[in-house]
Residue, then its C-alpha position, 0 to 999 in steps of 0.5 A: x468460489x466460481x466466476x463466469x462473468x469475470x472481474x477486473x484485477x491487478x497482479x500482486x505477485x506470482x511464484x512457480x507451482x510444479x514444473x509448468x504452472x504459476x500461483x498468481x496473487x490478484x487484487x480483484x475489484x469485487x473479491x479482494x485478494x484472490x489466489x489462482x492457479x495458472x496452469x501451464x503459464x510457465x510455458x513459453x507459448x502460453x497466453x498466460x506467460x505475460x502475467x506479472x506484477x503491475x499488469x491490469x487484467x480482466x480475469x475469469x476463474x473456475x472452481x472453489x477452495x483456496x486456489x481456483x483455476x485461472x481460466x482466462x486473463x486478458x490485458x486491459x492495457x499495456x504494462x508501462x515500463x517502470x524505473x527502479x524507484x517506481x518498481x520498488x513503490x509498486x512492490x511496496x503497496x503490493x507487499x502491504x496488500x499481501x501481508x495485511x489482507x486475507x484472500x476473499x475479503x472484498x475491498x471495493x472502496x480500496x480498489x480505485x485507490x490502488x489504481x490511482x496510486x499506480x497511475x500517480x507513481x508512474x507519473x511522479x517517481x520520487x514523490x511519496x505523498x501517494x504512498x502515504x495516501x494509500x497507507x492511510x486508505x488501507x488502514x481505513x478499509x481494514x478498520x485500523x485507522x486511528x481517529x483524527x478528530x479527537x484527542x485519544x486521551x481527553x476527547x478534545x477536538x483536534x482542530x488544526x487551528x487550535x495548535x501548531x503541533x499534535x502528537x501521534x502514538x501508534x495503536x493509540x491515536x493522536x493526542x493534544x499537547x496537554x496529553x502527549x504520551x511520554x514515549x514513542x511519539x511522532x510530532x504531527x504538524x497541524x498542516x500534516x493532520x489537516x492533510x490526513x483528514x482531507x482528500x489527500x489528492x495532492x502532494x503535501x507541501x512544506x516538508x510534511x512528508x517525514x512526519x506523515x511517513x513516520x506516523x503511518x509507518x509506525x501504525x502499519x508496523x503494529x499490524x505487521x507484527x514486527x516482521x519487516x517488509x522486504x520492499x523497505x529493505x530493498x528501498x533502503x539498499x537502493x537509496x544507499x547506492x544512488x543518493x549522497x550519504x547526507x541525504x540517506x541519513x536525513x531520509x532514515x531519520x525522517x528529516 
């Protein structure tokens, strides 16, 4: 894989390579996830020393194979400071991309969703609706999103006007009340189903967040192979330090 024209990218992760270099995981506009070798980036005077997660870049790389060489990286805007909760949200969406996508698999429709998610998380810390939207769009782009139009058992239309509640089971989909599975089911309010089926451009109202979080978390866990996310562990630890015990219990149980 060689590029001369360059591409827009966001830094997902970086880690040391040898004595002075870095391996940088990027999410690019046209190539999807890309790992590059940033030679000498750990030297203090290197123009690549400022590469870090959450920075928008214009990049150019040279070479083929699993790890081409990063030839150029220019910042497309300042990296705004993030508080602890914003930083954990950024870590979370980056970890999902690193765990669930393959290098060199393009997702041009997901790239603007990622950028919009970063923009909103900077402006609305503590709000989780944009994370639910990113999770759903990620599942859609990967081809793993369950059908939200018809009951997974009988094919009945999942019209939010026909029932106050529907039932969701990971890896299977949404069920009408007459065919709700017996186990591992999330009750999904009609309004929550309607939000998921819409543009998801605004926060979900009326306390719908917990059920949306549970159904998307369970769906993602199927594809994560049971391996926990480090970002979720750190978020739980952060909440234990900063929120009252009753609030944490409600959050853990999705109430």
